[in-house]
C-alpha positions in Angstrom: 21.7 -57.5 24.1 24.8 -59.4 25.4 28.3 -58.1 24.7 28.8 -60.7 22.1 25.8 -59.8 20.3 26.7 -56.1 20.3 30.0 -56.7 18.8 28.8 -59.0 16.1 26.3 -56.4 15.1 28.9 -53.7 15.0 31.3 -55.8 12.8 28.6 -56.7 10.1 30.5 -58.2 7.2 28.0 -55.7 5.1 29.0 -52.7 6.5 31.9 -51.8 4.4 30.6 -52.4 0.9 27.9 -50.5 2.3 30.1 -47.5 3.2 31.9 -47.8 0.0 28.5 -47.6 -1.8 27.2 -44.5 -0.1 30.4 -42.7 -0.2 30.3 -43.3 -3.9 26.5 -42.3 -4.4 27.4 -39.1 -2.2 30.6 -38.1 -4.4 28.4 -38.5 -7.5 25.1 -36.8 -6.4 26.6 -34.0 -4.3 28.9 -32.7 -7.4 25.9 -30.9 -8.5 26.4 -28.3 -5.8 29.1 -26.4 -7.5 28.3 -27.0 -11.2 27.5 -23.4 -11.5 30.1 -22.1 -9.5 32.7 -23.9 -11.6 31.8 -22.3 -14.9 31.1 -18.9 -13.0 33.7 -17.1 -15.4 31.9 -18.1 -18.4 28.5 -17.2 -17.0 29.9 -14.1 -15.5 31.2 -12.9 -19.3 28.0 -14.2 -21.0 25.3 -12.4 -18.8 27.7 -9.4 -17.5 27.6 -10.4 -14.0 29.2 -8.4 -11.1 31.1 -10.1 -8.3 27.9 -10.2 -5.9 25.4 -11.6 -8.6 28.2 -14.4 -9.5 28.1 -15.3 -5.5 24.5 -15.6 -5.9 25.3 -18.9 -8.3 26.4 -20.7 -5.1 24.2 -18.6 -2.6 21.0 -19.7 -4.5 22.0 -23.4 -4.2 22.3 -22.6 -0.4 19.1 -20.9 -0.2 17.0 -23.9 -2.2 19.0 -26.4 0.2 18.0 -24.3 3.2 14.3 -24.3 2.1 14.6 -28.2 1.1 16.0 -28.9 4.8 13.3 -26.9 6.3 10.6 -28.5 4.5 12.3 -31.7 5.4 12.1 -30.8 8.7 8.6 -29.7 9.3 7.1 -32.7 7.4 9.7 -35.1 8.9 10.5 -36.4 5.7 13.7 -37.9 6.7 12.1 -40.0 9.4 9.1 -40.8 7.7 10.0 -41.7 4.0 12.5 -44.8 3.7 15.7 -43.2 3.4 16.6 -45.0 0.3 14.2 -44.0 -1.9 14.1 -40.5 -0.3 17.8 -40.2 -1.6 17.3 -41.9 -5.0 14.2 -39.5 -6.0 15.9 -36.4 -4.7 19.1 -37.2 -6.4 17.3 -37.9 -9.8 15.2 -34.7 -9.6 18.5 -32.6 -8.7 20.3 -33.9 -12.1 17.3 -32.9 -13.9 16.9 -29.5 -12.9 20.7 -28.9 -12.7 21.0 -30.1 -16.4 18.0 -27.4 -17.0 21.1 -24.7 -16.5 22.3 -25.7 -20.1 18.9 -23.9 -21.4 18.8 -21.1 -19.2 18.3 -18.2 -21.5 18.9 -15.5 -18.7 20.8 -15.1 -15.1 17.2 -15.2 -13.5 16.4 -18.8 -15.0 20.0 -19.7 -13.9 19.2 -18.9 -10.2 16.1 -20.7 -10.0 17.7 -23.7 -11.7 20.3 -23.3 -9.0 17.7 -22.9 -6.3 15.8 -26.1 -7.4 19.2 -27.9 -7.3 19.6 -27.0 -3.6 16.3 -27.8 -2.7 16.8 -31.5 -4.4 20.0 -31.8 -2.4 18.2 -31.7 0.7 17.3 -35.1 0.0 20.8 -36.2 -0.6 23.1 -34.8 2.2 21.3 -35.7 5.7 19.6 -38.9 4.6 23.2 -40.4 3.6 24.6 -39.4 7.3 21.3 -41.2 8.8 22.2 -44.4 6.4 25.5 -45.0 7.3 24.8 -44.5 11.1 22.6 -47.6 10.7 25.6 -50.0 9.9 27.8 -48.3 12.5 27.9 -47.4 16.2 31.3 -47.6 17.5 33.1 -46.7 14.5 30.3 -44.2 13.5 32.6 -41.3 13.4 34.9 -42.8 11.1 31.8 -43.9 8.8 30.1 -40.6 8.6 33.5 -38.9 8.0 34.4 -40.9 5.1 30.7 -40.3 3.6 31.4 -36.5 4.3 35.1 -36.8 2.7 33.3 -38.3 -0.4 30.9 -35.5 -0.7 33.7 -33.2 -0.3 35.3 -34.6 -3.1 32.1 -34.6 -5.1 31.5 -30.8 -4.6 35.1 -30.3 -6.0 34.3 -32.5 -9.3 33.0 -29.6 -11.1 36.2 -27.6 -10.7 38.1 -30.7 -12.0 35.8 -31.2 -15.0 36.2 -27.6 -15.9 40.1 -27.5 -15.5 40.0 -30.5 -18.0 37.4 -29.5 -20.5 38.4 -26.0 -20.4 36.4 -22.9 -20.7 33.1 -24.7 -21.5 29.9 -25.1 -19.5 28.0 -27.9 -21.2 30.6 -30.5 -20.5 30.6 -29.7 -16.5 27.1 -29.6 -16.4 26.5 -32.9 -18.1 29.1 -34.7 -16.5 27.8 -34.0 -12.6 24.0 -34.3 -13.5 24.9 -37.9 -15.3 26.9 -38.4 -12.0 23.7 -37.6 -9.9 21.7 -40.1 -12.1 24.3 -42.9 -11.2 24.4 -42.0 -7.5 20.4 -42.7 -7.5 20.6 -45.9 -9.2 23.2 -47.1 -6.7 21.2 -46.3 -3.5 18.2 -47.7 -5.1 19.5 -50.7 -6.2 22.2 -51.6 -3.4 21.3 -49.8 -0.1 19.6 -51.6 2.7 19.3 -50.5 6.4 21.8 -51.8 8.8 21.6 -53.4 12.2 21.3 -50.2 14.3 18.4 -48.9 12.1 16.6 -45.8 13.8 13.2 -46.6 14.7 10.4 -44.8 12.4 7.3 -43.0 14.0 4.3 -41.5 11.9 4.4 -37.9 11.1 4.1 -35.4 13.9 4.2 -31.6 14.2 6.0 -31.6 17.4 8.9 -33.6 16.4 11.2 -30.5 15.0 10.4 -29.0 18.9 11.6 -32.2 20.4 14.7 -31.7 18.5 15.1 -28.0 19.7 14.2 -29.2 23.1 17.5 -31.2 23.6 20.2 -29.0 25.2 23.1 -31.0 23.6 21.5 -31.0 20.3 21.6 -26.9 20.6 25.3 -26.9 21.5 26.2 -29.4 19.0 24.5 -27.3 16.4 26.1 -24.0 17.8 29.5 -25.3 17.3 28.3 -26.6 13.8 27.1 -22.9 13.1 30.8 -21.6 13.6 32.1 -24.1 11.4 29.7 -23.4 8.4 30.4 -19.7 8.6 33.7 -20.7 7.4 33.2 -23.6 5.2 31.6 -22.4 2.3 32.9 -19.2 2.1 36.1 -20.8 1.8 35.0 -23.2 -1.0 33.3 -20.4 -2.8 35.9 -18.0 -3.0 39.4 -20.0 -2.7 39.5 -20.2 -6.3 39.1 -16.6 -7.0 41.6 -16.0 -4.4 44.0 -18.3 -5.9 43.4 -16.6 -9.4 43.4 -12.9 -8.2 46.8 -13.9 -6.0 48.6 -15.0 -9.2 47.4 -12.3 -11.5 49.0 -9.8 -8.8 52.1 -12.0 -8.6 52.6 -11.7 -12.3 51.7 -8.1 -12.4 54.6 -7.7 -10.2 57.0 -9.8 -12.6 57.0 -12.9 -10.7 56.6 -16.4 -12.4 53.0 -18.1 -12.1 51.5 -21.7 -13.4 49.4 -21.9 -16.4 45.5 -21.2 -15.7 44.9 -25.1 -16.1 47.3 -25.4 -13.5 46.0 -23.0 -10.9 42.5 -24.5 -11.7 43.8 -28.1 -10.6 45.4 -26.4 -7.5 42.4 -24.7 -6.5 40.4 -28.1 -7.0 43.0 -29.7 -4.7 42.4 -27.0 -2.1 38.8 -28.5 -1.8 39.4 -32.1 -2.6 41.9 -32.2 -0.1 39.2 -32.1 2.5 38.0 -35.5 1.4 41.3 -36.8 3.3 40.4 -34.5 6.3 37.1 -35.8 6.9 38.5 -39.7 6.7 41.5 -38.6 9.0 38.8 -36.6 11.5 36.6 -39.5 11.8 39.5 -41.7 12.3 40.9 -39.4 15.4 37.4 -38.5 16.8 36.8 -42.3 17.5 40.1 -42.4 19.5 40.2 -39.0 21.2 36.5 -38.0 21.3 34.3 -36.1 18.8 34.4 -32.7 20.8 38.4 -32.7 21.2 39.0 -33.5 17.4 36.3 -30.4 16.3 38.0 -28.0 18.7 41.7 -28.8 17.4 40.4 -28.9 13.7 38.5 -25.4 14.0 41.4 -24.1 15.8 43.8 -24.9 12.7 41.4 -23.7 10.2 40.3 -20.6 12.0 44.3 -19.7 12.2 44.4 -20.5 8.3 41.7 -18.1 7.6 43.4 -15.7 9.7 46.9 -15.7 7.9 46.4 -16.6 4.5 45.9 -13.2 3.4 49.6 -12.3 4.3 50.6 -14.9 1.4 48.6 -12.8 -1.2 50.7 -12.2 -4.4 53.4 -13.9 -2.6 55.1 -17.3 -4.1 52.0 -19.3 -5.7 53.3 -22.6 -4.2 53.5 -21.3 -0.6 50.0 -19.7 -0.8 48.5 -22.9 -2.2 50.1 -25.1 0.2 48.4 -22.7 3.1 45.2 -23.1 1.3 45.4 -26.7 1.1 46.0 -27.1 5.1 42.9 -25.0 5.3 41.1 -27.3 2.9 42.2 -30.2 4.9 41.1 -29.0 8.4 38.2 -26.7 7.6 36.1 -29.7 6.6 37.9 -32.5 8.7 35.5 -31.9 11.9 32.1 -31.6 9.7 31.0 -35.2 9.9 31.7 -35.1 13.7 28.9 -32.5 14.3 26.6 -34.7 12.7 28.0 -37.6 14.6 27.4 -35.7 17.8 23.9 -34.8 16.8 22.9 -38.8 16.3 23.5 -39.1 19.8 22.0 -36.1 21.5 18.2 -36.7 20.3 15.8 -39.8 20.5 16.4 -42.3 17.7 13.2 -41.6 16.1 14.2 -38.1 15.6 17.8 -38.4 13.9 16.8 -37.5 10.8 14.8 -34.8 11.6 17.8 -33.6 13.7 20.3 -33.6 11.3 18.1 -32.1 8.6 17.1 -29.4 11.0 20.9 -28.7 11.9 22.0 -28.9 8.1 19.3 -26.0 7.6 20.2 -23.7 10.0 24.0 -24.0 9.0 23.3 -23.5 5.1 21.2 -20.5 6.2 23.8 -19.1 7.9 26.1 -19.7 4.8 24.1 -17.2 2.5 25.3 -14.5 4.8 29.2 -15.3 4.9 29.6 -16.0 0.9 27.9 -12.8 0.3 30.3 -11.0 2.9 33.3 -11.8 0.8 32.9 -9.5 -2.0 32.3 -6.5 -0.3 35.1 -7.1 2.2 37.4 -7.7 -0.9 36.4 -4.1 -2.3 36.6 -2.5 1.0 40.1 -4.0 2.4 41.3 -6.4 -0.6 42.2 -10.0 -0.3 44.9 -9.7 2.2 42.2 -9.0 4.9 38.7 -10.5 3.5 39.3 -13.7 4.7 40.2 -13.0 8.4 36.6 -12.3 9.0 35.9 -16.2 8.5 37.9 -16.8 11.7 35.1 -15.5 13.9 33.0 -18.7 13.1 35.5 -21.2 14.5 36.1 -19.1 17.3 32.4 -19.1 18.6 32.2 -22.6 17.4 35.1 -23.8 19.8 33.2 -21.8 22.5 29.8 -23.8 21.8 32.0 -27.1 22.0 33.6 -26.4 25.1 30.1 -25.9 26.6 28.7 -29.2 25.4 31.8 -31.1 27.2 30.9 -29.3 30.4 27.3 -30.2 30.0 28.3 -33.9 29.2 30.7 -34.2 32.3 27.9 -32.7 34.5 25.8 -35.6 33.4 28.4 -37.9 33.0 26.1 -40.8 34.3 23.8 -40.4 31.7 23.6 -42.8 28.6 23.8 -40.5 25.2 21.2 -41.3 22.6 22.3 -43.4 19.8 24.5 -45.7 21.8 23.8 -49.6 22.5 23.1 -50.9 26.1 25.2 -53.5 26.7 24.5 -55.2 30.2 27.6 -56.6 32.0 25.9 -60.1 32.4 23.2 -61.8 30.2 19.8 -60.8 30.9 
């Protein structure tokens, strides 16, 4: 391929509309994730749940997602089934099993609904990253960052719906299930692979082993695990932290906003991550994915360590720190996926992304459940500090990846287009 030909492919006129389509589909499809978490106070009162049981409304989604991604990785689903139909089918099934939450008579049935929702979302999240990578090469960091930013806002949508609809479960569940169906329709009707489509191969039991054997994939995934240790605990418990902080300040005689305003502030702490993802992708394409990841984890880890010091202080100051945390805690997420697309052979990209996310979400099940006992033991002032461990270890893994890449500086990474200096 000549330089002119490669440049033309990377400036395809349809790539921006396709990015918009996939971003919209991710926003709508991933809104299923926190459907139960957003209405957890109502479900907690309805079934008399403990704090730990309430946490399982989110952890069950994580468990389902892990099971779904592990199944997809072993069966090579993301590399065997066309991404368009894999996404559309998964989003449709996710909408159905999420809507079943409305008919759940008991907490146990609700957990099954949540588990199946997570299982279906395994076909919504990783495939979208692979799909947008087929349309972008040099700007892949920004493109994947935009998609991850959209799904970040999507995960916050249930909290927005809850704040606007009041203390009712049905409107939240119906809105997000309807959104997932729209997402399925968008992708089924409008998506096509781009000029950088990844090669497809028949099913192979050894494909996951091929991925695990790539050293750069392991180091990129090590950084991702540190990131995930922090991320979902923040998303799951930041609303509870904001509410508990406001309540403590009110008991001390301080002024606090209304419950609706608190709900919107908590929504913003998650949704602002959408801007963080776009910013992170834009910066990563300029300074390098590894450098952006290290900086973002340093800031988010610092926020995790210090935010407890603002507990029961001015709500506006505390929320400002929470919003900074929300911006940087997800700003690097897409870059781990971008690094993975360049760390394995093209025919294994789907499985590599799926396996990475499976391991990451398996870890979140532990970190989400860690927070309630920490709150009981040391209080909210210190509970979030334990999350800073993840970014610290993640930074160490990415620094090692930088060293490995420097050692093999003459090697061309996977996922890049080789452009000869003269026509062949």
